[in-house]
Residue frames relative to the residue before (quaternion, step in Angstrom):
aa qw qx qy qz dx dy dz
M 1.0000 0.0000 0.0000 0.0000 0.00 0.00 0.00
L 0.4255 -0.7100 0.5027 0.2493 3.58 -0.88 0.90
S 0.4480 -0.6702 0.5225 0.2775 3.51 -1.08 0.74
S 0.6235 -0.5535 0.3860 0.3948 3.58 -1.15 0.55
K 0.6259 0.5456 -0.3588 0.4263 3.57 1.05 -0.63
R 0.6440 0.5053 -0.3122 0.4822 3.58 1.05 -0.79
I 0.6275 0.5337 -0.3294 0.4614 3.58 0.99 -0.86
L 0.6561 0.5047 -0.3126 0.4658 3.58 0.96 -0.84
I 0.6526 0.4937 -0.3277 0.4721 3.60 0.93 -0.84
I 0.6452 0.5237 -0.3276 0.4496 3.61 0.91 -0.85
A 0.6510 0.5206 -0.2973 0.4655 3.54 0.97 -1.02
L 0.6735 0.4807 -0.3100 0.4682 3.64 0.82 -0.88
F 0.6132 0.5485 -0.3404 0.4552 3.59 1.01 -0.76
I 0.6819 0.4930 -0.2756 0.4647 3.54 0.82 -1.10
Q 0.6363 0.5173 -0.3236 0.4720 3.61 0.98 -0.89
G 0.6651 0.5107 -0.3038 0.4522 3.58 0.93 -0.91
V 0.6420 0.5068 -0.3209 0.4775 3.62 1.01 -0.84
L 0.7262 0.4602 -0.2651 0.4365 3.58 0.81 -0.98
L 0.7364 0.4244 -0.2343 0.4718 3.62 1.10 -0.68
T 0.6059 0.5368 -0.3750 0.4518 3.57 1.20 -0.34
A 0.3566 -0.7206 0.5527 0.2193 3.54 -0.68 1.11
P 0.4781 -0.6482 0.5076 0.3060 3.62 -0.98 0.80
A 0.5314 -0.6037 0.4739 0.3586 3.53 -1.15 0.66
N 0.3018 -0.7570 0.5588 0.1537 3.54 -0.95 0.90
A 0.4349 -0.7320 0.4691 0.2345 3.54 -0.71 1.06
L 0.8252 0.1303 -0.0150 0.5494 3.59 0.98 -0.77
S 0.0665 0.7383 -0.6705 -0.0302 3.47 -1.36 0.44
D 0.5148 -0.6140 0.4918 0.3408 3.52 -1.27 0.38
M 0.7100 -0.4534 0.3117 0.4396 3.60 -1.24 0.01
Q 0.6713 0.4520 -0.3069 0.5008 3.55 1.23 -0.18
D 0.5276 -0.6818 0.3471 0.3691 3.58 1.35 0.38
T 0.3917 0.6886 -0.5021 0.3467 3.55 1.16 0.68
P 0.4432 -0.6982 0.4872 0.2806 3.64 -0.73 1.08
I 0.0340 -0.7602 0.6488 -0.0032 3.52 -1.14 0.86
T 0.2520 -0.7432 0.5950 0.1736 3.60 -1.10 0.61
F 0.6137 -0.5426 0.4186 0.3921 3.51 -1.25 0.42
D 0.6167 0.5685 -0.3382 0.4268 3.58 1.03 -0.79
N 0.6544 0.4855 -0.3407 0.4690 3.65 1.05 -0.58
L 0.6906 0.5228 -0.2910 0.4064 3.60 1.08 -0.40
V 0.7801 0.3168 -0.1275 0.5242 3.57 1.11 -0.69
G 0.7470 0.4186 -0.2996 0.4206 3.56 -1.36 0.28
K 0.4676 0.6696 -0.4469 0.3650 3.55 1.01 0.70
G 0.6811 -0.4905 0.2870 0.4616 3.57 1.17 0.66
K 0.6978 0.3905 -0.2579 0.5422 3.62 1.29 0.10
W 0.5484 -0.5472 0.5125 0.3704 3.52 -1.26 0.44
T 0.0813 -0.7788 0.6185 0.0657 3.54 -1.20 0.62
V 0.0856 -0.7686 0.6336 0.0197 3.53 -0.91 0.95
M 0.0836 -0.7828 0.6166 0.0029 3.49 -0.85 1.15
E 0.1246 -0.7582 0.6354 0.0763 3.56 -1.03 0.89
V 0.2192 -0.7482 0.6146 0.1201 3.53 -0.85 1.08
W 0.0428 0.8095 -0.5764 0.1033 3.53 -0.67 1.17
A 0.1983 -0.7307 0.6351 0.1531 3.52 -1.38 0.13
S 0.5761 -0.6385 0.4018 0.3147 3.56 -1.06 0.82
D 0.7169 0.4107 -0.2343 0.5123 3.60 1.21 -0.56
C 0.4782 0.6544 -0.4346 0.3926 3.64 1.23 0.28
R 0.3904 -0.7376 0.5063 0.2171 3.55 -0.56 1.22
M 0.6620 0.5078 -0.3003 0.4623 3.57 0.91 -0.93
C 0.6068 0.5410 -0.3537 0.4626 3.66 1.04 -0.72
R 0.6721 0.5039 -0.2825 0.4632 3.55 0.92 -1.04
A 0.6913 0.4848 -0.2766 0.4589 3.66 0.98 -0.81
S 0.8179 0.3378 -0.1312 0.4468 3.56 1.06 -0.73
I 0.4989 0.6890 -0.4396 0.2884 3.64 1.18 -0.38
H 0.5294 0.6166 -0.4351 0.3877 3.65 1.14 -0.36
H 0.5876 0.5682 -0.3860 0.4277 3.61 1.11 -0.44
T 0.6367 0.5154 -0.3071 0.4844 3.52 1.12 -0.72
V 0.6165 0.5137 -0.3327 0.4953 3.60 1.07 -0.79
D 0.6666 0.4933 -0.3090 0.4656 3.64 0.89 -0.83
F 0.6388 0.5068 -0.3373 0.4704 3.57 1.00 -0.73
E 0.6527 0.5096 -0.3384 0.4470 3.59 0.82 -0.84
M 0.6691 0.5145 -0.3047 0.4414 3.59 0.93 -0.88
S 0.7524 0.3753 -0.2218 0.4938 3.59 0.97 -0.76
N 0.7307 0.3186 -0.2055 0.5677 3.60 1.29 0.01
P 0.0076 -0.8440 0.5363 -0.0009 3.64 0.50 1.11
D 0.6301 0.5309 -0.3453 0.4493 3.65 1.22 -0.22
V 0.6434 0.4699 -0.3289 0.5070 3.62 1.30 0.11
D 0.3812 -0.6812 0.5755 0.2440 3.61 -0.97 0.85
V 0.0937 -0.7572 0.6462 0.0145 3.54 -0.84 1.10
I 0.0087 -0.7835 0.6185 -0.0597 3.51 -0.86 1.09
G 0.2314 -0.7415 0.6175 0.1240 3.57 -1.08 0.89
I 0.1274 -0.7610 0.6318 0.0744 3.54 -1.08 0.72
S 0.2120 -0.7768 0.5869 0.0847 3.60 -0.54 1.21
L 0.2521 -0.7800 0.5540 0.1456 3.50 -0.93 0.93
D 0.3443 0.7644 -0.4676 0.2802 3.54 1.25 0.49
G 0.3634 -0.7459 0.4709 0.2996 3.57 1.25 -0.33
K 0.7212 -0.4524 0.3082 0.4246 3.51 -1.30 0.14
E 0.6560 0.5109 -0.3132 0.4588 3.53 1.06 -0.81
G 0.7383 0.3819 -0.2360 0.5034 3.65 1.14 -0.42
K 0.2549 0.8014 -0.5059 0.1918 3.58 1.21 0.42
A 0.6321 0.5349 -0.3567 0.4324 3.62 0.93 -0.71
N 0.6542 0.5025 -0.3060 0.4753 3.57 1.08 -0.77
A 0.6319 0.5222 -0.3255 0.4712 3.57 1.10 -0.69
K 0.6583 0.4877 -0.3284 0.4700 3.58 0.91 -0.83
K 0.6171 0.5543 -0.3368 0.4455 3.62 1.00 -0.73
F 0.6570 0.5188 -0.2870 0.4657 3.51 1.05 -1.01
I 0.6421 0.5242 -0.3132 0.4635 3.56 1.02 -0.93
D 0.6669 0.5000 -0.2889 0.4710 3.60 0.95 -0.84
E 0.6728 0.5060 -0.2862 0.4576 3.58 0.88 -1.00
Q 0.7385 0.4047 -0.2245 0.4903 3.59 0.97 -0.88
G 0.4190 -0.7245 0.4677 0.2842 3.61 1.16 -0.18
L 0.2392 0.7945 -0.5207 0.2008 3.57 1.01 0.74
T 0.1325 -0.8112 0.5669 0.0550 3.57 -0.64 1.06
F 0.5815 0.5535 -0.3939 0.4476 3.58 1.23 -0.15
N 0.6606 -0.5137 0.3833 0.3910 3.53 -1.35 0.41
N 0.0791 -0.7894 0.6085 0.0174 3.55 -0.99 0.91
L 0.1808 -0.7971 0.5744 0.0441 3.50 -0.94 0.99
I 0.3909 -0.6845 0.5626 0.2496 3.63 -1.28 0.23
S 0.1268 0.7444 -0.6496 0.0883 3.51 -1.17 0.82
D 0.3247 -0.7069 0.5738 0.2560 3.54 -1.23 -0.47
P 0.6880 -0.5232 0.2997 0.4040 3.62 -1.15 0.50
S 0.6644 0.5144 -0.3209 0.4371 3.58 0.93 -0.87
E 0.6523 0.5154 -0.3113 0.4605 3.62 0.98 -0.67
I 0.6532 0.4911 -0.3062 0.4882 3.57 1.07 -0.83
D 0.6260 0.5362 -0.3321 0.4587 3.54 1.04 -0.75
K 0.6378 0.5137 -0.3191 0.4769 3.60 0.94 -0.89
Y 0.6464 0.5253 -0.3114 0.4574 3.59 0.93 -0.94
L 0.7044 0.4862 -0.2784 0.4358 3.59 0.75 -1.07
Y 0.6570 0.5199 -0.2985 0.4572 3.48 1.02 -0.85
S 0.7053 0.4633 -0.2731 0.4618 3.57 1.00 -0.84
T 0.7353 0.4031 -0.2357 0.4913 3.63 1.11 -0.53
A 0.8271 0.1907 -0.0757 0.5233 3.58 0.93 -0.87
K 0.3882 -0.7393 0.4663 0.2920 3.59 1.30 0.03
E 0.5126 0.5887 -0.4144 0.4680 3.49 1.20 0.88
S 0.3505 -0.7029 0.5635 0.2558 3.61 -1.09 0.55
F 0.5119 -0.6255 0.4871 0.3308 3.52 -1.13 0.61
I 0.3105 -0.7906 0.5180 0.1008 3.54 -0.86 1.14
G 0.6811 -0.4171 0.3017 0.5207 3.55 0.90 -0.95
T 0.5521 -0.6035 0.4706 0.3310 3.49 -1.39 -0.11
P 0.5617 -0.2207 -0.7970 -0.0260 1.42 -2.04 1.38
T 0.1127 -0.7484 0.6483 0.0824 3.60 -1.26 0.48
F 0.1889 -0.7777 0.5941 0.0808 3.53 -0.93 0.97
M 0.1284 -0.7296 0.6704 0.0420 3.52 -1.22 0.88
V 0.0624 -0.7900 0.6096 0.0227 3.59 -0.85 1.01
Y 0.1591 -0.7960 0.5839 0.0029 3.47 -0.89 1.19
N 0.4065 -0.7039 0.5101 0.2811 3.62 -0.86 0.77
P 0.7082 -0.4800 0.2854 0.4319 3.65 -1.15 0.17
E 0.6322 0.5156 -0.3261 0.4777 3.58 1.27 -0.29
G 0.5628 -0.6159 0.3770 0.4023 3.61 1.33 -0.13
K 0.4937 0.6416 -0.4572 0.3683 3.62 1.13 0.17
L 0.4017 -0.6983 0.5443 0.2342 3.55 -0.96 1.02
L 0.1436 -0.8269 0.5413 0.0509 3.61 -0.46 1.27
A 0.8317 0.0814 0.0019 0.5493 3.60 0.98 -0.70
V 0.0597 -0.7256 0.6827 0.0620 3.55 -1.18 0.68
Q 0.0347 0.8301 -0.5517 0.0733 3.59 -0.54 1.14
P 0.2240 -0.7636 0.5887 0.1423 3.58 -0.51 1.16
G 0.7067 0.4459 -0.3311 0.4384 3.56 -1.09 0.64
A 0.6481 -0.5206 0.3939 0.3922 3.53 -1.30 0.28
I 0.0933 -0.7550 0.6489 0.0136 3.52 -1.22 0.77
T 0.3589 -0.7319 0.5261 0.2423 3.54 -0.99 0.72
A 0.6711 -0.4895 0.3632 0.4219 3.56 -1.28 0.32
E 0.6562 0.5195 -0.3174 0.4459 3.57 1.01 -0.82
E 0.6168 0.5368 -0.3354 0.4679 3.60 1.04 -0.74
L 0.6609 0.4852 -0.3129 0.4795 3.59 0.88 -0.89
S 0.6679 0.5023 -0.3110 0.4527 3.62 0.83 -0.91
D 0.6525 0.5264 -0.3004 0.4548 3.55 0.98 -0.85
F 0.6259 0.5411 -0.3223 0.4600 3.54 1.00 -0.83
I 0.6979 0.4814 -0.2728 0.4548 3.51 0.81 -1.03
K 0.6354 0.5277 -0.3101 0.4708 3.60 1.02 -0.83
K 0.6351 0.5303 -0.3136 0.4659 3.54 1.02 -0.87
Q 0.6622 0.4811 -0.3089 0.4844 3.62 0.90 -0.92
D 0.6409 0.5289 -0.3315 0.4468 3.64 0.91 -0.76
T 0.6657 0.5063 -0.2810 0.4706 3.56 0.99 -0.97
Q 0.6678 0.4910 -0.3067 0.4678 3.63 0.95 -0.86
N 0.7701 0.4028 -0.2065 0.4495 3.62 0.91 -0.77
K 0.4569 0.6626 -0.4648 0.3689 3.60 1.26 0.14
P 0.4486 -0.6700 0.5095 0.3004 3.59 -0.95 0.84
A 0.4882 -0.6299 0.4999 0.3392 3.62 -1.06 0.66
S 0.3532 -0.7368 0.5422 0.1960 3.51 -1.10 0.84
């Protein structure tokens, strides 16, 4: 038989688990929670770039993502700022300065690290980092570092070619 002290501890633990909202990895610029599952697997390739407004490499290379989006309108391109909610003004300034027309979301490094470890068994290394999902929503690649528009296009074309059924 359980003691009343143990029952109280178990009850408090269960209440804490049920009432504690899980950390949300992503939100839009209006603070609406979004999940990765809601973003991918809609019959289109999805490319996500994880960036930060204070990242020099992101500033120097994000034009490649802009170029990729312009030349690949059939691919969903999404940016994920690691500036967090408290750095949203910096993220918005970066989006405006860089002329980003694709959807950009807010997160933080620990949430991205949790997501990458749970889906790809990889740790988050830094910004920029690219994640490429096939049209079914499967994460096919995680690439830290800058990538050109041509490299992204070539990767997707190669995957499409390898996965086409033989006629």
